[in-house]
C-alpha positions as CSV (number, residue, x, y, z in Angstrom):
1,M,19.2,24.6,42.4
2,S,16.1,22.8,44.8
3,S,12.9,24.6,46.3
4,Q,15.1,25.3,49.5
5,D,17.2,28.1,47.7
6,I,14.2,29.7,46.4
7,P,12.5,32.4,48.2
8,E,8.8,30.8,49.1
9,E,7.1,33.8,47.4
10,N,8.6,32.9,44.1
11,L,7.6,29.3,44.4
12,P,4.8,28.5,42.4
13,A,1.3,28.0,44.2
14,E,0.5,24.1,46.1
15,Q,-2.6,22.5,45.0
16,E,-4.3,20.9,48.2
17,H,-2.7,18.3,48.6
18,A,-4.9,14.8,47.2
19,H,-8.0,16.9,47.3
20,G,-8.0,17.7,50.8
21,A,-7.4,13.8,51.7
22,V,-6.4,12.6,55.1
23,T,-3.5,10.7,55.8
24,A,-3.7,7.7,58.5
25,V,-1.2,6.5,60.4
26,A,-0.6,2.7,60.6
27,D,-1.4,1.3,63.9
28,E,-2.4,-2.3,65.3
29,E,-5.9,-1.7,64.5
30,N,-5.2,-0.5,60.9
31,P,-1.9,-1.4,59.8
32,F,-2.4,-0.7,56.4
33,A,-3.3,2.8,56.4
34,D,-3.0,5.0,53.2
35,P,0.2,7.2,53.8
36,G,-0.8,9.4,51.3
37,L,1.6,11.5,48.8
38,P,5.2,12.6,49.5
39,P,5.9,16.2,49.7
40,H,6.3,17.8,46.1
41,E,9.4,18.9,45.2
42,H,9.6,21.4,42.6
43,R,11.3,21.1,39.3
44,I,14.1,23.4,37.6
45,Q,11.4,24.8,35.1
46,D,9.3,25.8,37.7
47,I,11.3,28.4,39.5
48,D,13.7,29.3,36.7
49,E,11.7,30.6,33.6
50,R,15.2,30.3,31.9
51,A,15.1,26.9,32.6
52,A,11.7,26.6,31.1
53,R,12.5,28.4,27.8
54,R,15.4,26.0,27.3
55,S,12.8,23.4,27.7
56,E,10.8,24.7,25.4
57,R,13.5,25.2,22.8
58,A,14.6,21.7,23.2
59,V,10.9,20.3,22.5
60,A,10.7,22.8,19.7
61,L,14.2,21.4,18.1
62,L,12.7,18.2,18.1
63,F,9.1,19.1,16.6
64,T,11.4,20.4,14.1
65,L,13.4,17.6,13.7
66,S,10.5,15.6,12.5
67,M,9.3,18.1,9.9
68,L,12.8,18.0,8.3
69,A,12.8,14.2,8.4
70,T,9.6,13.5,7.2
71,V,10.4,16.5,4.2
72,G,13.4,13.9,3.8
73,F,10.9,10.7,3.8
74,I,9.4,12.2,1.0
75,V,12.3,13.6,-1.0
76,S,13.9,9.5,-0.8
77,Y,10.8,8.2,-2.0
78,V,10.7,10.7,-5.1
79,T,14.5,10.8,-6.0
80,I,15.9,7.2,-4.8
81,P,16.2,4.7,-7.6
82,H,14.2,1.4,-6.0
83,D,17.2,-0.9,-7.5
84,K,19.7,1.4,-5.7
85,S,21.5,-0.5,-3.0
86,I,24.3,0.4,-0.5
87,F,26.8,-0.8,2.5
88,V,25.4,-0.4,5.8
89,F,28.3,-1.5,8.4
90,P,27.8,-3.9,9.8
91,I,24.1,-4.9,8.7
92,G,25.6,-5.5,4.9
93,H,23.9,-4.4,1.5
94,L,20.6,-3.0,1.5
95,S,18.1,-1.1,-0.2
96,A,19.4,2.4,-0.6
97,L,15.5,3.4,-0.9
98,N,14.2,1.2,2.1
99,F,17.2,2.5,4.5
100,A,16.6,6.1,3.7
101,L,12.3,5.7,4.3
102,G,13.3,3.6,7.1
103,L,15.5,6.3,9.1
104,T,13.6,9.2,8.1
105,L,10.4,7.7,9.1
106,G,11.5,6.5,12.3
107,T,13.4,10.0,12.8
108,A,10.2,11.8,12.4
109,L,8.3,9.3,14.7
110,F,10.7,9.5,17.6
111,C,11.0,13.0,17.6
112,I,6.9,13.7,17.6
113,G,7.4,11.5,20.6
114,A,10.6,12.6,22.3
115,G,9.2,16.0,22.1
116,A,5.9,15.4,23.6
117,V,7.5,13.4,26.2
118,H,10.1,16.2,27.2
119,W,7.1,18.7,27.3
120,A,5.4,16.7,29.5
121,R,8.0,16.1,31.8
122,T,9.7,19.9,32.0
123,L,6.8,22.0,31.6
124,M,3.1,20.9,32.2
125,S,2.1,20.2,35.7
126,D,4.0,17.4,37.9
127,V,2.0,17.4,40.7
128,E,0.8,14.0,41.5
129,V,-3.4,14.0,42.3
130,A,-4.9,11.2,44.4
131,D,-8.5,10.8,43.5
132,E,-11.1,8.4,45.0
133,R,-13.0,5.5,42.9
134,H,-16.2,6.5,41.7
135,P,-19.1,4.8,40.4
136,I,-18.5,4.1,36.4
137,E,-21.6,5.9,35.2
138,A,-20.8,10.0,34.9
139,S,-22.9,11.8,37.4
140,P,-22.8,15.5,36.6
141,E,-20.6,16.0,39.1
142,V,-18.0,13.9,37.8
143,R,-18.5,16.0,33.9
144,A,-18.2,19.0,35.8
145,K,-15.3,18.2,37.4
146,V,-13.7,16.2,34.1
147,H,-14.2,19.8,32.0
148,A,-12.5,21.7,35.3
149,D,-9.7,19.5,34.7
150,F,-9.4,19.2,31.4
151,R,-9.3,22.9,31.5
152,Q,-6.9,23.5,34.1
153,G,-4.4,20.8,32.3
154,A,-5.1,23.2,29.2
155,K,-4.0,26.3,31.1
156,E,-0.9,24.3,33.2
157,S,0.5,23.0,29.3
158,A,0.9,26.5,28.4
159,L,-0.3,25.9,25.1
160,G,-1.9,29.0,24.5
161,R,0.9,31.1,26.0
162,R,4.2,29.1,24.5
163,K,3.7,30.2,20.9
164,L,7.2,28.5,19.1
165,L,6.0,25.3,21.2
166,R,2.4,25.2,19.7
167,T,3.3,26.2,16.4
168,T,6.0,23.5,15.9
169,M,3.9,20.9,17.3
170,F,1.4,21.7,15.4
171,G,3.6,21.7,12.2
172,A,5.2,18.4,12.8
173,L,1.7,16.9,13.2
174,A,0.5,18.2,9.9
175,L,3.8,17.3,8.0
176,F,4.1,13.8,9.3
177,P,0.6,12.2,7.4
178,L,2.1,13.3,3.8
179,S,4.3,10.0,4.2
180,G,1.4,7.9,4.1
181,V,0.0,10.1,1.2
182,M,3.5,9.6,-0.5
183,L,3.0,5.6,0.2
184,L,-0.4,5.7,-2.0
185,R,1.9,6.2,-5.1
186,D,3.3,2.2,-4.3
187,L,-0.5,1.1,-5.0
188,G,0.9,1.0,-8.4
189,P,2.3,3.4,-11.7
190,L,-0.2,4.5,-13.8
191,P,-1.2,2.2,-17.0
192,G,-0.8,5.3,-19.3
193,T,-1.5,4.1,-22.6
194,S,0.7,1.0,-21.9
195,L,-2.9,-1.4,-21.4
196,R,-4.0,-0.5,-25.2
197,H,-0.7,-1.7,-26.8
198,T,0.6,-5.2,-27.0
199,L,3.9,-7.2,-28.8
200,W,2.1,-7.6,-31.7
201,A,2.9,-5.7,-34.4
202,K,2.7,-6.2,-38.4
203,G,5.0,-8.8,-39.3
204,K,5.4,-10.6,-36.1
205,R,5.3,-14.3,-36.3
206,L,2.7,-16.6,-34.2
207,V,4.8,-18.8,-32.0
208,N,3.5,-21.9,-30.7
209,T,3.5,-21.3,-26.9
210,N,4.0,-25.1,-26.3
211,T,6.4,-25.9,-28.8
212,G,8.1,-22.7,-29.3
213,Q,7.8,-23.1,-33.0
214,P,6.6,-20.4,-35.7
215,L,3.5,-21.8,-37.1
216,R,2.4,-22.1,-40.6
217,P,-1.3,-22.5,-42.1
218,E,-0.7,-26.5,-42.0
219,D,-0.1,-27.0,-38.4
220,V,-3.6,-25.8,-37.4
221,A,-6.4,-28.3,-38.2
222,V,-9.7,-27.8,-38.5
223,G,-11.6,-28.0,-35.3
224,S,-8.2,-27.3,-33.3
225,L,-7.2,-24.9,-30.8
226,T,-3.9,-23.2,-30.6
227,F,-2.2,-21.2,-28.4
228,A,0.6,-18.7,-29.9
229,K,2.5,-15.8,-28.6
230,P,4.7,-13.0,-30.7
231,D,7.9,-14.2,-31.7
232,G,10.8,-13.0,-29.7
233,L,8.6,-13.3,-26.2
234,E,10.7,-15.9,-23.9
235,E,9.8,-17.1,-20.6
236,T,12.9,-16.2,-19.2
237,D,12.2,-12.6,-20.0
238,E,11.8,-10.2,-17.3
239,E,8.8,-8.6,-18.9
240,F,7.1,-11.8,-20.1
241,Q,4.4,-11.8,-17.4
242,T,3.4,-8.6,-18.1
243,E,3.5,-8.7,-21.9
244,I,1.7,-12.6,-22.2
245,A,-1.1,-11.2,-20.3
246,K,-1.9,-8.6,-22.8
247,A,-0.6,-10.9,-25.9
248,A,-1.6,-14.2,-25.5
249,L,-4.0,-15.4,-28.7
250,M,-5.7,-18.5,-29.0
251,I,-5.8,-19.9,-32.8
252,V,-8.8,-21.9,-34.4
253,R,-9.5,-23.1,-37.6
254,L,-12.9,-23.1,-39.2
255,Q,-14.3,-23.8,-42.1
256,P,-15.1,-20.3,-44.0
257,G,-18.6,-21.1,-44.9
258,N,-19.0,-21.3,-40.8
259,I,-17.9,-18.2,-40.3
260,K,-20.9,-15.7,-40.0
261,D,-18.9,-12.5,-39.3
262,K,-17.4,-10.4,-42.5
263,R,-14.9,-8.2,-40.5
264,E,-13.9,-11.8,-38.9
265,L,-13.5,-13.8,-42.0
266,D,-11.5,-10.7,-43.7
267,W,-9.1,-10.7,-41.1
268,S,-8.5,-14.7,-41.2
269,H,-6.4,-16.8,-43.3
270,E,-7.8,-19.9,-44.9
271,G,-10.3,-20.0,-41.8
272,I,-7.5,-19.8,-39.5
273,V,-9.0,-16.6,-36.9
274,A,-6.7,-15.5,-33.7
275,F,-8.5,-14.1,-30.9
276,S,-7.2,-12.7,-27.7
277,K,-7.0,-15.6,-25.0
278,I,-7.9,-13.0,-22.3
279,C,-11.5,-12.7,-21.2
280,T,-12.9,-9.1,-21.3
281,H,-15.0,-9.9,-17.7
282,V,-11.9,-9.8,-15.0
283,G,-9.1,-11.0,-17.5
284,C,-8.7,-14.7,-17.1
285,P,-7.1,-16.9,-19.3
286,I,-9.6,-19.2,-21.6
287,S,-9.1,-22.1,-22.2
288,L,-12.4,-24.5,-23.0
289,Y,-13.5,-25.2,-26.6
290,E,-16.2,-26.7,-27.9
291,Q,-15.5,-28.2,-31.3
292,Q,-18.9,-28.7,-32.6
293,T,-20.8,-25.5,-31.7
294,H,-17.4,-23.2,-32.0
295,H,-18.0,-21.7,-28.8
296,V,-15.1,-20.8,-26.2
297,L,-15.6,-21.0,-22.2
298,C,-14.2,-19.1,-19.6
299,P,-13.3,-21.6,-16.8
300,C,-13.9,-18.4,-14.0
301,H,-17.1,-17.2,-14.4
302,Q,-18.5,-19.1,-17.6
303,S,-18.8,-16.1,-20.2
304,T,-18.8,-17.7,-23.5
305,F,-18.2,-16.4,-26.9
306,D,-18.9,-17.6,-30.1
307,L,-15.7,-17.3,-32.4
308,S,-17.9,-18.2,-35.6
309,D,-19.4,-14.7,-35.4
310,G,-16.6,-12.3,-33.9
311,A,-16.5,-14.0,-30.8
312,R,-19.1,-12.0,-29.4
313,V,-20.6,-13.0,-25.9
314,I,-23.6,-15.5,-25.9
315,F,-23.9,-15.9,-21.9
316,G,-22.3,-14.6,-18.5
317,P,-20.9,-11.3,-17.3
318,A,-18.1,-10.7,-19.9
319,G,-18.4,-7.1,-21.1
320,H,-17.9,-7.3,-24.9
321,A,-16.6,-9.4,-27.4
322,L,-12.6,-11.3,-27.8
323,P,-10.7,-8.6,-29.7
324,Q,-9.5,-10.2,-32.9
325,L,-6.0,-10.1,-34.3
326,R,-5.8,-9.8,-38.1
327,I,-3.1,-12.3,-39.6
328,G,-1.7,-13.6,-42.8
329,V,1.4,-15.0,-44.1
330,D,5.4,-14.4,-44.7
331,S,7.2,-14.6,-47.5
332,D,8.0,-18.2,-45.8
333,G,4.3,-19.2,-45.4
334,Y,4.2,-18.6,-41.7
335,L,1.5,-17.1,-40.3
336,Q,2.1,-13.4,-39.0
337,A,0.2,-10.3,-37.3
338,L,-0.9,-7.8,-39.9
339,G,-1.0,-5.2,-36.9
340,D,-1.8,-5.2,-33.4
341,F,-4.9,-5.8,-31.9
342,E,-7.0,-2.5,-32.8
343,E,-9.1,-2.1,-29.3
344,P,-7.4,-3.2,-25.5
345,V,-7.6,-6.4,-24.2
346,G,-9.0,-7.4,-21.5
347,P,-11.7,-6.2,-19.0
348,A,-13.9,-3.9,-21.0
349,F,-13.1,-0.9,-17.9
350,W,-9.7,-0.5,-19.8
351,E,-11.2,-0.3,-22.9
352,R,-14.1,2.9,-21.7
353,G,-11.2,4.5,-19.5
């Protein structure tokens, strides 16, 4: 159906051609004359309300599909295990979660864009308007014209009149940002109480980190620094890095008479004391030991702890002393833990939280 088939009285009113611009005819003196705009041809939606309603329903359908895809994104994120894989021809094996998230997110974005484009091409005004260039500064006349054009565009968009289109568009745009909110979950699972406990437990032997052998008291010389881990924790374990970051231990043997803190002495074995290796500032591993002063130094920010006085902080930004592990020996003569740390290891905010 074309505009020639519709009585003139049923056609929409034409806007003034190019705001009254006068077209010129090319001649020898002016070979590049402005030919003006071609005659405007009406779309089927401009002359047939039933066609316009079909376009409106199509746009509303696209916005509705976007909403459903967003809901599918959220459901997929919550329900699909991250380690599940599927076979997709011809790509091959893919993560089921990544495939579902990509498919639903892409569909939600595509439907919003396609709906907006279809709305603009079939329902909004398509009359071409030529406007003369104007100075960059906004004069009062320009501002008045912009406001008038905006009001005219808002009227021509039929946003106020076509409630179904308006409602579904707002629904799609309001629901889609929830996809981004769900992604905040990937900042990491809430730690719960996992940071308050380590693998150390009563009867767990102290194993030399370097040799992998259980430690006896005679293996630790006075003035030496030894690093230990819980028996059974191997570097090949999937959770090794997570567990060693909490359970890493440093062992020093002091003369019992040099230990100033009573609890430290009670929790030691023949002058052998065991403290967390994790600095209480930002969690760096402590590795520098001064034999004469019994001080240990964190290499990251120079926090210094006195191992002869409950590992209290004597310098630097660390917030509190290093946690001590109570130790003893088992029936076979190996050093063993008598329980877990009684306070969280690492930075102070975990303890205060």
